[in-house]
C-alpha positions in Angstrom: 62.5 121.7 162.2 65.7 119.7 161.4 66.3 116.5 163.3 69.7 114.9 163.5 70.3 111.2 164.1 73.7 109.6 164.5 74.5 105.9 164.0 77.9 104.3 164.5 79.1 103.0 161.1 79.7 99.5 162.7 75.9 99.1 163.2 75.3 98.7 159.4 78.6 98.0 157.8 80.4 94.7 158.2 83.6 95.8 156.5 86.2 95.9 159.4 87.9 99.0 157.9 84.7 101.0 158.5 84.8 101.6 162.2 85.0 104.3 164.8 83.0 107.1 163.1 79.4 108.1 163.3 77.2 108.8 160.3 75.0 111.8 160.9 71.6 112.0 159.2 69.6 115.2 159.1 65.9 115.1 158.4 63.7 118.1 157.6 60.0 117.6 157.5 60.6 113.8 158.0 62.7 113.6 154.8 66.4 112.8 154.7 68.3 115.9 153.4 71.9 115.4 154.6 74.3 112.7 155.5 77.6 113.8 157.0 80.6 111.7 158.0 83.9 112.9 159.6 86.4 110.1 159.4 89.8 110.3 161.2 90.7 106.8 160.2 93.4 106.7 157.5 92.5 103.2 156.3 89.7 104.0 154.0 89.9 105.6 150.5 86.6 107.4 150.4 87.5 109.0 147.1 87.7 105.6 145.4 84.5 104.4 147.1 82.6 107.5 146.0 83.9 107.2 142.4 82.7 103.6 142.3 79.1 104.7 143.0 79.0 108.2 141.4 81.8 108.1 138.8 84.3 110.9 138.6 83.7 114.2 140.5 82.4 117.3 138.7 85.0 119.5 140.4 88.4 118.6 141.8 91.1 120.5 143.7 93.9 118.4 145.0 96.5 119.4 147.5 100.2 119.4 146.5 102.3 116.5 147.9 99.2 115.3 149.9 99.5 118.3 152.3 96.7 120.7 152.9 93.1 120.5 151.6 91.8 118.4 148.7 88.2 119.0 147.5 86.0 116.9 145.4 82.4 117.7 144.4 79.8 115.7 142.5 76.9 117.7 141.1 74.2 115.2 140.6 70.6 115.6 139.5 68.9 115.6 142.9 71.9 115.9 145.3 75.4 117.2 145.8 78.3 115.1 147.2 81.4 116.7 148.8 84.6 115.1 149.9 87.1 117.3 151.7 90.4 115.8 152.8 92.6 117.7 155.2 96.0 116.1 155.7 99.7 116.5 156.4 102.4 113.9 157.3 100.9 113.4 160.8 97.1 113.2 160.2 94.3 112.9 157.7 90.7 113.9 158.2 88.1 113.0 155.5 84.7 114.7 155.6 81.9 113.4 153.3 78.7 115.3 152.9 75.7 114.2 150.8 73.0 116.8 150.6 69.7 117.1 148.7 69.3 120.1 146.3 66.7 121.4 148.7 68.8 121.3 151.9 70.4 124.8 151.7 67.1 126.5 151.1 65.3 124.5 153.9 68.1 125.4 156.4 68.0 129.0 155.4 64.2 129.2 155.9 64.6 127.4 159.3 67.4 129.9 160.4 65.3 132.9 159.3 62.4 131.6 161.4 64.7 131.3 164.4 65.7 135.0 164.0 62.1 136.2 164.0 
C-alpha cells in the first residue's frame, strides 16, 4: 500500500530561495518510488538545477513567449524525471516529479486491488 510523507523543504535545505513548498515522498512496500514538488515560488530555476544533476532533458516542449505549459522529461536508467512549468505574466507554477521505473506498474496494481 502506498504511503505518502511530506516534509517542508526548509527542513533539509539551507538555501534561502528554497522555502514554502513541501516535498512529497511516496513509498510502496517500504521503498521510495516517487518524489513530487509543486512550487509556486518564482525565485528558483528548477530547470537549471535539474540540468546540473541530470544533464539535458531527453524531451523538451517549451511554451512560446513564456506563456502556457513547458515540459521537460529525463528518461534515465532507473527513473524518470518530469518538470512541468505553467506560467503567464501573473504567475508561475513548477511541478517536479521523480519516479522509479516501477512506480506506474505498482500504482496500477494497487488501484486494481482497490476495485476488487
